[in-house]
KEMIKE-46165 format. One line per 4 residues: number of its first residue (from 0); for each residue y, x, z of C-alpha. Coordinates in Angstrom, 3 decimals. Layout:
// KEMIKE-46165
NUM	Y,X,Z  ... .
***
This chain:
// KEMIKE-46165
0	-9.203,26.401,28.509  -6.247,24.040,28.887  -5.632,21.437,26.197  -2.111,21.559,24.789 .
4	-0.301,18.259,24.421  2.103,17.471,21.629  4.945,17.690,24.135  3.746,21.156,25.187 .
8	3.810,22.172,21.535  7.348,20.805,21.179  8.491,22.784,24.229  7.082,26.003,22.754 .
12	8.710,25.190,19.426  12.039,24.609,21.152  11.753,28.013,22.838  11.051,29.624,19.466 .
16	14.011,27.803,17.879  16.331,28.946,20.664  15.190,32.548,20.078  16.025,32.251,16.377 .
20	19.375,30.584,17.065  20.343,33.665,19.094  19.761,35.625,15.877  22.128,33.233,14.041 .
24	19.417,31.254,12.299  20.823,27.756,12.347  18.178,25.078,12.555  18.119,21.569,13.864 .
28	15.121,19.973,15.497  14.749,16.234,15.918  12.001,14.858,18.059  10.312,11.543,18.650 .
32	7.677,12.534,21.129  6.572,8.935,21.706  5.360,8.880,18.100  4.349,12.555,17.867 .
36	7.042,13.423,15.345  9.059,16.607,15.093  11.385,17.342,12.190  12.899,20.751,11.569 .
40	15.926,21.076,9.310  17.375,24.281,7.949  21.034,25.183,8.083  21.758,24.109,4.508 .
44	20.236,20.631,4.672  22.578,17.956,3.354  22.748,14.356,4.467  21.594,13.341,1.004 .
48	18.539,15.605,1.248  17.746,14.190,4.689  18.003,10.646,3.322  15.659,11.504,0.447 .
52	13.209,13.070,2.891  13.236,9.983,5.090  12.756,7.752,2.076  9.664,9.781,1.151 .
56	8.104,8.721,4.458  8.906,5.055,3.838  7.695,5.258,0.238  4.410,6.751,1.424 .
60	3.912,3.693,3.628  4.707,1.416,0.685  2.169,3.211,-1.513  -0.607,3.368,1.086 .
64	-0.163,-0.179,2.361  -0.933,-1.455,-1.119  -0.833,-5.144,-1.788  -2.794,-6.077,1.305 .
68	0.275,-6.687,3.447  2.468,-9.715,2.733  5.649,-7.614,2.967  4.385,-4.796,0.738 .
72	6.327,-5.876,-2.344  9.577,-6.073,-0.379  9.090,-2.568,0.989  7.959,-1.112,-2.326 .
76	10.836,-2.526,-4.370  13.379,-1.664,-1.690  12.147,1.923,-1.866  12.427,1.913,-5.647 .
80	16.017,0.670,-5.445  16.917,3.164,-2.740  15.307,6.018,-4.658  17.388,5.186,-7.740 .
84	20.570,5.035,-5.670  19.862,8.364,-3.944  18.916,10.079,-7.210  22.166,8.928,-8.798 .
88	24.283,9.490,-5.663  26.492,12.051,-7.358  26.189,10.549,-10.852  26.656,7.188,-12.487 .
92	23.944,4.568,-12.390  22.922,3.922,-15.980  22.545,0.483,-17.520  18.780,1.038,-17.560 .
96	18.884,1.834,-13.835  20.915,-1.323,-13.214  18.324,-3.386,-15.060  15.528,-1.778,-13.023 .
100	17.410,-2.595,-9.823  17.933,-6.208,-10.919  14.220,-6.498,-11.706  13.298,-5.100,-8.287 .
104	15.662,-7.563,-6.598  13.955,-10.426,-8.467  10.599,-9.148,-7.250  11.900,-9.097,-3.677 .
108	13.301,-12.632,-4.046  9.964,-13.911,-5.389  8.093,-12.327,-2.509  10.510,-13.845,0.005 .
112	9.934,-17.263,-1.555  6.151,-16.802,-1.311  6.478,-15.832,2.339  8.778,-18.796,2.990 .
116	6.336,-21.176,1.257  3.423,-19.853,3.323  5.378,-20.315,6.563  6.357,-23.873,5.594 .
120	2.783,-24.713,4.557  1.441,-23.231,7.774  3.973,-25.217,9.852  3.054,-28.503,8.142 .
124	-0.657,-27.925,8.776  -0.166,-27.838,12.545 .
***
């Protein structure tokens, strides 16, 4: 029994997609075989929906990284800001949303200062 690689799987998937395209099923496949990633998009996917989908991946990293990584707070708050912007893409950003964004920016600034202070402290200790 031969073991199928991820690239073999992608090649079979591409063959299947080509078969469906001949039947006028419009799909788009994006691949990153180096990282074992394949994304399949349907014909009605919008750029906004793709952006939201990509943000979900980044947000998952922010949530699972937790506070153990020094950059976690930057990533988390950037995701929160981006999520608000994408959710309101076709609407107006409310005053409450603006305040939430300002708060998140302050959190990012504070984290950057902490990182800067640690680097300066570390440099002085050498």
